[in-house]
C-alpha positions as CSV (number, residue, x, y, z in Angstrom):
1,X,-8.9,10.9,-129.8
2,X,-6.4,9.9,-127.0
3,X,-7.6,8.6,-123.7
4,X,-5.9,11.5,-121.8
5,X,-5.2,15.2,-122.4
6,X,-1.7,15.9,-123.6
7,X,0.3,19.1,-123.9
8,X,-0.3,18.9,-127.7
9,X,-4.0,19.4,-127.1
10,X,-3.2,23.0,-126.0
11,X,-0.5,23.7,-128.6
12,X,-3.0,25.3,-131.1
13,X,-2.3,22.7,-133.8
14,X,-4.1,19.7,-135.0
15,X,-4.7,18.1,-131.6
16,X,-6.3,21.3,-130.4
17,X,-8.6,21.4,-133.4
18,X,-9.5,17.8,-132.9
19,X,-10.3,18.4,-129.2
20,X,-12.5,21.4,-130.0
21,X,-14.2,19.8,-133.0
22,X,-14.7,16.3,-131.6
23,X,-15.6,17.2,-128.1
24,X,-16.6,20.8,-127.4
25,X,-18.4,21.5,-130.6
26,X,-20.3,18.3,-130.2
27,X,-21.9,19.6,-127.0
28,X,-21.9,23.3,-127.5
29,X,-23.2,23.6,-131.1
30,X,-25.7,26.4,-131.7
31,X,-26.3,29.1,-134.2
32,X,-23.9,31.5,-132.6
33,X,-21.0,29.3,-131.6
34,X,-17.9,30.5,-133.6
35,X,-14.6,29.2,-134.8
36,X,-13.5,32.8,-135.3
37,X,-11.7,35.0,-132.9
38,X,-14.9,36.4,-131.5
39,X,-18.6,35.7,-131.7
40,X,-20.9,38.0,-133.7
41,X,-24.2,38.2,-132.0
42,X,-27.6,39.9,-132.4
43,X,-27.9,43.0,-130.3
44,X,-29.7,43.1,-127.0
45,X,-32.1,46.0,-126.7
46,X,-32.2,47.5,-123.3
47,X,-30.0,47.4,-120.1
48,X,-27.6,44.4,-120.0
49,X,-25.8,42.7,-117.2
50,X,-22.4,41.1,-117.6
51,X,-20.5,38.9,-115.2
52,X,-17.4,36.6,-115.1
53,X,-16.4,33.9,-112.7
54,X,-13.7,31.2,-112.3
55,X,-14.3,27.7,-111.1
56,X,-11.6,25.4,-109.5
57,X,-13.7,23.1,-107.3
58,X,-12.1,20.0,-105.9
59,X,-13.2,17.3,-106.4
60,X,-14.4,18.3,-109.9
61,X,-17.3,16.0,-109.7
62,X,-19.6,15.5,-106.7
63,X,-23.1,14.2,-105.8
64,X,-25.5,16.5,-107.8
65,X,-23.1,17.9,-110.3
66,X,-19.6,18.6,-111.6
67,X,-17.5,21.6,-112.3
68,X,-19.1,21.9,-115.7
69,X,-22.7,22.3,-114.3
70,X,-21.3,24.5,-111.6
71,X,-19.7,26.9,-114.1
72,X,-22.9,27.4,-116.0
73,X,-25.1,27.8,-112.8
74,X,-22.7,30.2,-111.2
75,X,-22.7,32.6,-114.1
76,X,-26.4,32.5,-115.1
77,X,-27.3,32.9,-111.4
78,X,-25.1,36.0,-111.1
79,X,-27.0,37.5,-114.1
80,X,-30.3,36.4,-112.7
81,X,-29.6,38.2,-109.4
82,X,-29.5,41.4,-111.4
83,X,-32.9,40.6,-113.0
84,X,-31.2,39.6,-116.2
85,X,-32.3,36.8,-118.5
86,X,-29.1,34.9,-119.5
87,X,-28.4,35.3,-123.2
88,X,-24.8,34.5,-124.1
89,X,-21.9,32.8,-122.4
90,X,-18.2,32.2,-123.1
91,X,-16.0,29.6,-121.4
92,X,-12.3,29.2,-121.0
93,X,-10.7,25.8,-120.0
94,X,-7.3,25.3,-118.4
95,X,-6.8,21.5,-118.4
96,X,-4.1,19.6,-116.6
97,X,-1.9,17.3,-118.8
98,X,-3.1,13.7,-118.2
99,X,-6.7,14.7,-117.4
100,X,-9.0,11.9,-118.7
101,X,-10.8,12.8,-121.9
102,X,-13.9,10.8,-120.9
103,X,-14.2,13.0,-117.7
104,X,-13.8,16.1,-119.8
105,X,-16.6,14.9,-122.0
106,X,-18.8,14.4,-119.0
107,X,-18.0,18.0,-117.9
108,X,-18.9,19.4,-121.4
109,X,-22.1,17.3,-121.5
110,X,-23.2,18.8,-118.1
111,X,-22.4,22.3,-119.3
112,X,-24.5,21.8,-122.4
113,X,-27.5,20.3,-120.5
114,X,-27.4,23.1,-117.9
115,X,-27.0,25.8,-120.5
116,X,-30.1,24.5,-122.4
117,X,-32.1,24.5,-119.2
118,X,-31.0,28.0,-118.5
119,X,-31.8,29.2,-122.0
120,X,-28.2,30.5,-122.6
121,X,-26.1,30.0,-125.7
122,X,-22.4,29.2,-125.3
123,X,-20.9,31.2,-128.1
124,X,-17.1,31.3,-127.8
125,X,-14.3,29.8,-125.7
126,X,-10.7,29.0,-125.2
127,X,-8.7,25.9,-124.3
128,X,-5.3,25.7,-122.7
129,X,-3.4,22.7,-121.4
130,X,-1.0,23.1,-118.3
131,X,1.7,20.7,-117.3
132,X,1.1,18.1,-114.6
133,X,0.8,19.6,-111.2
134,X,0.2,23.2,-112.5
135,X,-3.6,22.7,-112.4
136,X,-5.8,20.6,-110.2
137,X,-7.6,18.7,-113.0
138,X,-9.5,21.4,-114.8
139,X,-10.3,25.0,-114.2
140,X,-13.1,26.8,-116.0
141,X,-13.8,30.5,-116.4
142,X,-17.1,31.7,-117.8
143,X,-18.4,35.1,-118.8
144,X,-22.1,35.8,-119.3
145,X,-24.3,38.5,-120.7
146,X,-28.0,38.9,-120.1
147,X,-30.8,41.3,-120.8
148,X,-32.3,42.9,-117.6
149,X,-36.1,42.6,-117.4
150,X,-37.9,45.8,-117.8
151,X,-38.8,47.2,-114.3
152,X,-36.3,45.2,-112.4
153,X,-33.9,47.3,-110.3
154,X,-31.8,45.2,-107.9
155,X,-28.7,46.0,-105.9
156,X,-27.2,45.0,-102.6
157,X,-27.5,48.7,-101.6
158,X,-31.3,48.7,-101.8
159,X,-32.3,46.8,-98.7
160,X,-34.7,49.0,-96.6
161,X,-35.9,48.7,-93.0
162,X,-39.1,46.8,-93.0
163,X,-38.1,44.5,-95.8
164,X,-38.7,40.8,-95.3
165,X,-35.8,38.4,-96.0
166,X,-36.4,35.1,-97.7
167,X,-34.2,32.2,-98.8
168,X,-35.3,30.1,-101.7
169,X,-34.5,26.7,-100.0
170,X,-32.5,24.8,-97.4
171,X,-29.0,26.2,-96.8
172,X,-25.5,24.8,-96.7
173,X,-26.0,21.8,-98.9
174,X,-23.3,22.5,-101.5
175,X,-20.6,23.2,-99.0
176,X,-21.5,20.0,-97.1
177,X,-21.5,18.0,-100.3
178,X,-18.0,19.1,-101.2
179,X,-16.7,18.5,-97.7
180,X,-18.1,14.9,-97.7
181,X,-16.8,14.2,-101.3
182,X,-13.3,14.9,-100.1
183,X,-13.7,12.0,-97.7
184,X,-11.3,13.7,-95.1
185,X,-13.4,12.9,-92.0
186,X,-14.8,9.4,-92.7
187,X,-18.4,10.7,-92.5
188,X,-21.1,9.2,-94.5
189,X,-24.3,11.2,-95.1
190,X,-26.9,11.4,-97.9
191,X,-26.3,15.0,-99.0
192,X,-26.5,16.2,-102.6
193,X,-25.4,19.6,-103.9
194,X,-28.2,22.1,-104.6
195,X,-26.4,23.3,-107.7
196,X,-29.0,24.6,-110.1
197,X,-29.7,27.3,-112.7
198,X,-32.0,29.9,-111.1
199,X,-33.3,32.2,-113.9
200,X,-36.7,30.4,-113.8
201,X,-36.9,31.0,-110.1
202,X,-36.1,34.7,-110.5
203,X,-38.4,35.1,-113.5
204,X,-41.3,33.7,-111.4
205,X,-40.7,36.2,-108.7
206,X,-40.4,39.1,-111.1
207,X,-43.6,38.0,-112.8
208,X,-45.3,38.3,-109.4
209,X,-43.8,41.7,-108.6
210,X,-41.0,43.9,-109.6
211,X,-41.0,45.3,-106.1
212,X,-37.9,43.3,-105.0
213,X,-35.0,45.2,-103.6
214,X,-32.1,42.6,-103.5
215,X,-31.4,39.2,-104.9
216,X,-28.1,37.5,-104.1
217,X,-27.0,33.9,-104.6
218,X,-25.4,32.5,-101.5
219,X,-22.3,30.9,-102.9
220,X,-18.9,31.1,-101.2
221,X,-19.5,32.1,-97.6
222,X,-23.1,31.1,-97.7
223,X,-26.2,32.9,-96.5
224,X,-24.5,34.4,-93.4
225,X,-21.9,36.2,-95.5
226,X,-24.5,37.5,-97.9
227,X,-26.5,38.9,-95.0
228,X,-23.4,40.7,-93.7
229,X,-22.6,42.1,-97.2
230,X,-26.1,43.5,-97.6
231,X,-26.2,44.9,-94.1
232,X,-23.0,46.8,-94.9
233,X,-23.9,47.9,-98.4
234,X,-27.3,49.2,-97.4
235,X,-26.4,50.5,-94.0
236,X,-29.1,48.6,-92.2
237,X,-29.5,46.0,-89.5
238,X,-30.7,42.5,-90.0
239,X,-32.6,40.2,-87.6
240,X,-33.1,36.5,-88.5
241,X,-35.2,33.8,-86.8
242,X,-33.1,30.7,-86.1
243,X,-36.2,28.4,-86.1
244,X,-37.2,29.6,-89.6
245,X,-33.9,28.8,-91.3
246,X,-34.4,25.7,-93.4
247,X,-31.6,23.2,-93.0
248,X,-31.6,19.6,-94.3
249,X,-31.4,17.2,-91.4
250,X,-28.3,15.5,-92.9
251,X,-26.6,18.8,-93.3
252,X,-27.4,19.7,-89.7
253,X,-26.0,16.4,-88.5
254,X,-22.7,16.9,-90.3
255,X,-22.4,20.4,-89.1
256,X,-23.1,19.3,-85.5
257,X,-20.4,16.7,-85.7
258,X,-17.8,19.1,-87.1
259,X,-18.8,22.3,-85.4
260,X,-19.8,24.1,-88.6
261,X,-22.4,26.8,-89.0
262,X,-24.8,25.9,-92.0
263,X,-25.3,29.6,-92.6
264,X,-21.7,29.9,-93.6
265,X,-21.6,26.9,-95.9
266,X,-21.9,27.5,-99.6
267,X,-25.1,27.1,-101.6
268,X,-25.1,26.9,-105.4
269,X,-28.9,26.9,-106.0
270,X,-30.2,29.2,-103.3
271,X,-31.1,32.9,-103.4
272,X,-31.4,35.4,-100.6
273,X,-34.3,37.8,-101.3
274,X,-35.1,41.2,-99.8
275,X,-38.5,42.6,-100.5
276,X,-41.1,44.7,-98.8
277,X,-42.9,42.8,-96.1
278,X,-46.3,43.2,-97.8
279,X,-44.9,41.3,-100.8
280,X,-43.3,38.5,-98.8
281,X,-46.2,36.0,-98.6
282,X,-47.0,36.3,-102.3
283,X,-43.4,35.7,-103.2
284,X,-43.2,32.7,-100.8
285,X,-46.3,31.2,-102.4
286,X,-44.7,31.5,-105.9
287,X,-41.4,30.1,-104.7
288,X,-43.0,27.0,-103.1
289,X,-44.4,26.2,-106.5
290,X,-41.0,26.3,-108.2
291,X,-38.7,23.5,-109.3
292,X,-35.8,24.6,-107.1
293,X,-37.5,26.5,-104.3
294,X,-40.1,24.2,-102.7
295,X,-38.5,24.7,-99.2
296,X,-38.3,28.5,-99.4
297,X,-38.9,30.3,-96.2
298,X,-39.2,33.8,-94.7
299,X,-36.3,33.9,-92.3
300,X,-36.1,37.5,-91.0
301,X,-36.4,41.3,-91.5
302,X,-34.4,44.4,-92.1
303,X,-34.3,46.9,-89.2
304,X,-33.0,50.3,-88.3
305,X,-31.2,48.9,-85.3
306,X,-27.6,47.4,-85.1
307,X,-26.6,48.7,-88.5
308,X,-24.1,46.5,-90.3
309,X,-24.8,43.6,-88.0
310,X,-26.8,40.4,-88.2
311,X,-28.7,39.3,-85.1
312,X,-30.1,35.9,-84.6
313,X,-33.4,35.5,-82.6
314,X,-33.3,32.1,-80.9
315,X,-36.3,29.8,-80.4
316,X,-36.6,30.9,-76.8
317,X,-36.8,34.6,-77.8
318,X,-33.3,35.7,-76.9
319,X,-31.1,37.5,-79.4
320,X,-27.5,36.9,-80.2
321,X,-25.0,38.3,-82.7
322,X,-24.3,36.1,-85.7
323,X,-20.5,36.0,-85.6
324,X,-19.1,38.0,-88.6
325,X,-17.5,35.9,-91.4
326,X,-13.8,35.2,-90.7
327,X,-10.9,35.6,-93.0
328,X,-10.9,32.0,-94.0
329,X,-14.2,30.2,-94.2
330,X,-14.2,26.4,-93.9
331,X,-14.6,24.2,-95.7
332,X,-12.7,26.0,-98.5
333,X,-14.7,25.0,-101.6
334,X,-12.5,26.5,-104.3
């Protein structure tokens, strides 16, 4: 195989077959992966969740992952937030002419490793090659299907006054990692993306109790945007305690230098959880035993007051409005 992707790799001819057979099939092989026009799969009995997402992150590799790992995590986490065990996934690649084949192989390997951890089978896909400059390296679109756990009933419209609000770990790490990886500010800090597949985290909570109202992964826009979305969808107010929000010291330092709010920086391995207050401590105990949630915390509560707003309670006891998310959140991660 050539060292770099050429337009011929996307033509549908021999080069395309070689790319699929020698690279993608090597990593994605499973009982359901098909060479036909569509995968034929065993049926899922019960309610299913389905989601799709596109990934165009720049740079395409970063401390803690790459666009391949990110594409699997983003899709399985969206399914998990509906209480669905990820089952099947398809992926579509748009690759820039001249993209290094070795780097594409690293991306495919990361996808395979993450899919295996998440318990999801990659069953079908598509490959296109764009001319130089038409794509920034590689874009990936993934679609996932999962079976919703019996008894799970989750929605952004289900938050209720009296609910406790938890986050499953420190916030803002992925956005900070991408910002530093671009090396636009000359800042050096030991920050690694929190990118991770979270079905195991969700399953552990659902095994503890199905009495959970909302799960949301805090990707673009971070935790702050999620809180505003839920406040609006559910028609409630939200109060969070500034002192209880877990932020990695290195992330806090970068944010301090650049005037950024960690609550509005993307996470790729963190969930926001709304559950009845009496369930909160049990859920927190479960989360602290998890692989990706050791730094989980209860950060606030849902109220009847200031509906549609998010209020921050400061360490000295005063309250201030968390500024609503703007039209363009920085850094732009995709």
